[in-house]
C-alpha positions in Angstrom: 45.5 38.5 -5.8 42.5 36.2 -5.1 45.0 33.7 -3.6 46.3 36.5 -1.3 42.8 37.4 -0.3 41.9 33.8 0.4 45.0 33.2 2.6 43.5 35.0 5.6 40.2 33.1 5.3 42.0 29.7 5.1 44.2 30.6 8.0 41.2 31.4 10.2 39.5 28.2 9.1 42.6 26.1 9.9 43.2 27.8 13.3 41.7 25.0 15.4 43.4 22.4 13.2 46.8 24.1 13.8 46.2 23.9 17.5 45.5 20.1 17.1 48.8 19.7 15.2 50.7 21.5 17.9 49.2 19.4 20.7 51.2 16.6 22.4 48.8 14.0 21.0 49.3 15.2 17.4 53.1 15.5 17.8 53.3 11.9 18.9 51.2 10.7 15.9 53.3 8.9 13.3 51.3 10.6 10.5 51.5 14.2 11.5 54.9 14.9 10.0 54.1 13.3 6.7 50.7 15.0 6.5 52.4 18.4 7.0 55.0 17.6 4.3 52.3 16.5 1.9 50.3 19.8 2.5 53.5 21.8 2.0 54.3 20.0 -1.3 50.7 20.6 -2.6 51.1 24.3 -2.3 51.2 26.2 -5.5 53.5 29.1 -6.3 50.6 31.5 -5.8 50.1 30.0 -2.3 53.7 30.6 -1.5 53.7 34.2 -2.8 50.5 34.9 -0.8 52.1 33.5 2.4 55.3 35.4 1.7 53.5 38.8 1.4 51.4 38.2 4.5 54.5 37.2 6.5 56.7 39.9 5.2 54.3 42.8 5.7 52.3 41.4 8.6 49.3 43.1 7.1 46.6 41.5 5.0 45.7 44.8 3.3 49.3 45.5 2.4 49.6 41.9 1.1 46.6 42.5 -1.2 48.1 45.8 -2.4 51.4 44.0 -3.2 49.5 41.4 -5.1 47.9 44.1 -7.3 51.3 45.7 -7.7 52.8 42.3 -8.8 50.0 41.9 -11.3 50.5 45.4 -12.7 54.3 44.9 -13.0 53.9 41.6 -14.8 51.5 43.2 -17.3 53.7 46.2 -17.8 56.8 44.0 -18.6 54.9 41.3 -20.5 57.4 41.5 -23.3 59.8 39.7 -21.1 59.6 35.9 -21.7 60.7 35.1 -18.2 58.2 37.4 -16.6 55.5 36.0 -18.8 56.6 32.5 -17.6 56.4 33.6 -14.0 53.0 35.1 -14.4 51.7 32.1 -16.3 52.9 29.8 -13.5 51.5 32.0 -10.7 48.1 32.2 -12.3 48.0 28.5 -13.0 48.1 28.8 -16.8 51.5 27.2 -17.2 52.9 24.2 -15.4 55.6 25.0 -12.9 57.7 22.2 -14.3 58.2 24.3 -17.5 60.6 26.5 -15.5 62.3 23.6 -13.8 62.8 21.8 -17.1 64.5 24.9 -18.5 66.8 25.2 -15.5 67.6 21.5 -15.6 68.4 21.7 -19.3 70.8 24.6 -18.7 72.4 22.8 -15.7 72.9 19.6 -17.7 74.6 21.5 -20.5 76.9 23.2 -18.1 77.8 19.9 -16.5 78.5 18.4 -19.9 80.8 21.3 -20.9 82.7 20.9 -17.6 83.2 17.2 -18.3 84.3 17.9 -21.8 86.8 20.5 -20.7 88.3 18.1 -18.2 88.5 15.5 -20.9 90.2 17.8 -23.4 92.6 18.9 -20.7 93.7 15.4 -19.7 93.8 13.5 -23.0 97.3 12.8 -24.3 96.2 12.1 -27.9 93.1 12.7 -30.0 90.2 10.5 -29.1 87.4 9.4 -31.5 84.0 10.9 -31.1 82.6 7.5 -30.0 85.2 7.2 -27.3 84.5 10.7 -26.0 80.8 10.0 -25.9 81.4 6.9 -23.9 83.5 8.7 -21.4 81.2 11.8 -20.8 78.1 9.7 -20.7 79.3 7.5 -17.9 77.9 9.1 -14.7 80.3 7.2 -12.3 83.5 7.9 -14.1 86.2 10.0 -12.4 85.5 12.8 -14.9 81.8 12.8 -14.1 82.5 12.8 -10.4 84.8 15.8 -10.7 82.4 17.7 -12.9 79.4 17.0 -10.6 81.4 18.2 -7.6 82.2 21.4 -9.3 78.7 21.8 -10.6 77.2 21.4 -7.1 78.8 24.7 -6.1 77.7 26.6 -9.2 74.4 28.1 -10.3 73.9 30.7 -13.1 76.7 33.1 -12.7 76.4 36.7 -12.1 78.8 39.2 -13.6 80.2 40.1 -10.2 80.8 36.4 -9.4 82.6 35.9 -12.7 84.8 38.9 -12.2 85.9 37.8 -8.8 86.5 34.1 -9.6 89.9 33.1 -11.0 88.4 29.5 -11.4 85.9 30.6 -13.9 88.5 32.6 -15.8 91.1 29.9 -16.0 89.3 26.6 -16.1 86.2 27.0 -18.2 87.8 27.7 -21.6 87.7 25.7 -24.8 88.7 26.2 -28.4 86.0 26.9 -31.0 86.4 23.4 -32.3 86.2 21.8 -28.9 83.1 23.8 -28.0 81.4 22.9 -31.3 82.2 19.2 -30.9 80.9 19.3 -27.3 77.6 20.7 -28.5 77.3 18.0 -31.2 78.1 15.2 -28.6 75.5 16.5 -26.1 72.8 17.3 -28.6 73.0 14.3 -30.9 69.3 14.6 -31.9 69.6 18.3 -32.9 70.0 19.2 -36.6 73.3 20.7 -37.8 71.4 24.0 -38.2 70.4 24.0 -34.6 74.0 23.2 -33.4 75.3 26.0 -35.6 72.7 28.4 -34.2 73.8 27.6 -30.7 77.5 28.0 -31.7 76.9 31.4 -33.4 74.8 32.7 -30.5 77.7 31.8 -28.2 80.1 33.7 -30.4 77.7 36.6 -30.4 77.7 36.7 -26.6 81.5 36.7 -26.6 81.5 39.4 -29.3 83.4 37.1 -31.8 86.6 38.4 -30.4 88.6 35.3 -29.6 89.5 31.9 -31.0 88.8 30.6 -27.4 85.4 30.2 -25.8 85.2 31.0 -22.1 82.0 29.1 -21.7 81.3 30.2 -18.1 80.4 33.6 -19.6 77.5 32.0 -21.5 75.8 31.0 -18.3 75.7 34.5 -16.7 72.7 36.6 -16.0 72.8 40.4 -16.1 71.7 42.6 -13.2 68.0 42.1 -14.3 68.5 38.3 -14.4 68.2 38.3 -18.2 69.9 35.6 -20.2 72.4 36.2 -23.0 71.9 35.2 -26.6 73.2 31.6 -26.0 70.8 30.6 -23.3 68.0 32.5 -25.0 68.6 30.4 -28.1 68.7 27.2 -26.1 65.4 27.9 -24.5 63.9 28.9 -27.9 65.0 25.6 -29.3 63.5 23.8 -26.3 60.2 25.5 -27.0 60.4 24.7 -30.7 61.0 21.1 -30.0 58.0 21.0 -27.6 55.9 22.6 -30.3 57.0 19.8 -32.7 56.2 17.2 -30.1 52.7 18.6 -29.5 52.1 18.8 -33.2 52.8 15.1 -33.6 50.3 14.3 -30.9 47.8 16.6 -32.5 48.0 14.8 -35.8 47.2 11.5 -34.1 44.2 13.0 -32.3 42.7 14.9 -35.2 39.2 13.8 -35.9 38.2 13.2 -32.3 36.2 16.1 -30.9 36.5 14.9 -27.3 39.7 13.1 -26.1 39.6 10.5 -23.4 42.5 9.7 -21.1 43.1 6.4 -22.9 43.2 8.1 -26.3 45.6 10.7 -25.0 47.9 8.0 -23.5 47.8 6.1 -26.8 48.8 9.2 -28.7 51.7 9.9 -26.2 53.0 6.3 -26.5 52.9 6.5 -30.3 54.8 9.7 -30.3 57.1 9.0 -27.3 57.5 5.2 -26.7 60.2 5.7 -24.1 58.2 7.9 -21.7 58.0 6.4 -18.2 54.8 6.0 -16.1 55.6 8.9 -13.8 56.0 11.3 -16.6 52.9 10.1 -18.4 50.9 10.6 -15.2 52.3 14.1 -14.8 51.1 14.9 -18.3 47.6 13.5 -17.5 47.3 15.4 -14.2 48.2 18.7 -15.9 46.3 18.3 -19.1 43.1 17.0 -17.5 43.5 19.2 -14.3 43.4 16.4 -11.8 45.5 15.4 -8.8 47.0 12.1 -7.9 45.9 10.2 -11.1 45.2 6.5 -10.9 43.8 4.3 -13.7 40.5 3.6 -12.0 39.5 7.3 -11.9 36.6 8.5 -14.0 37.8 11.5 -15.9 35.8 13.6 -18.3 36.9 13.7 -21.9 38.5 17.0 -23.0 37.9 19.1 -26.1 40.9 18.7 -28.5 41.6 22.4 -28.6 41.6 22.7 -24.8 43.8 19.6 -24.5 46.4 21.0 -27.0 46.4 24.3 -25.2 47.0 22.6 -21.9 49.7 20.4 -23.4 51.5 23.5 -24.9 51.8 24.9 -21.4 53.1 21.6 -20.0 56.8 20.6 -19.6 56.5 17.9 -22.3 59.3 16.7 -24.4 60.5 13.5 -26.2 62.2 11.1 -23.9 
């Protein structure tokens, strides 16, 4: 709600600047478009929600009231993991990339299952596990191209979309064995217990009623956008793996009351040697609450407990 209240003040302060942007001189400037894009990209979710309320209701007072209603609703339904995630992001307590990482993980799994379905459908004779892994991991193979083309038209399915789509009914079906093998291929670093947990949650969603798995059903949301058991289990495992990742970093940093950026980077590299520079910089920017990190910056050390709390609310994972 503070963001909503501040929106009008910022709009008034920027009124003369807006006139400058709309003048012929500014439109001809080579920097005006990129500057506007940069400002747009720097907006937080709270900024976007505030702007949306102001635009939709065309009343600053109603926008403020809707902000309070939003806060009240999120508190009332705080038992919902997805609502808690939304509220954490909008209040700046959780990195927005946490949500995007979850959605990307779901999308990648769906893409993999589509590829595997195509592979199982076209193979003339049994292939070894190694051969299957080589085929489905090749992004430019014909199978991958077909799967990506199909995936581009799909999001999380609604019940209505599924009922009306013969494609989803007829094409996205595997045997139990094929589905289990597909999970093992995609999640080669998961334990057998984790794979079995995913498999059993899929059977739970499908009510254990069939020897075939219609895997499109596993990616549906209900009318209140809630996930089924399968996707909920997947997200739970993602969170567990992140907790394990953070715990490894914690063990390296124990004994240091204040953590510098260099100490933090060293702990990350020891835990996750394959992380790239962009990802590492994203971690630093979130954990130390800075923007546009570069190595020459002077950044205050962070208390270990504060650092771990920030890291737990970051989209961090082993690469």
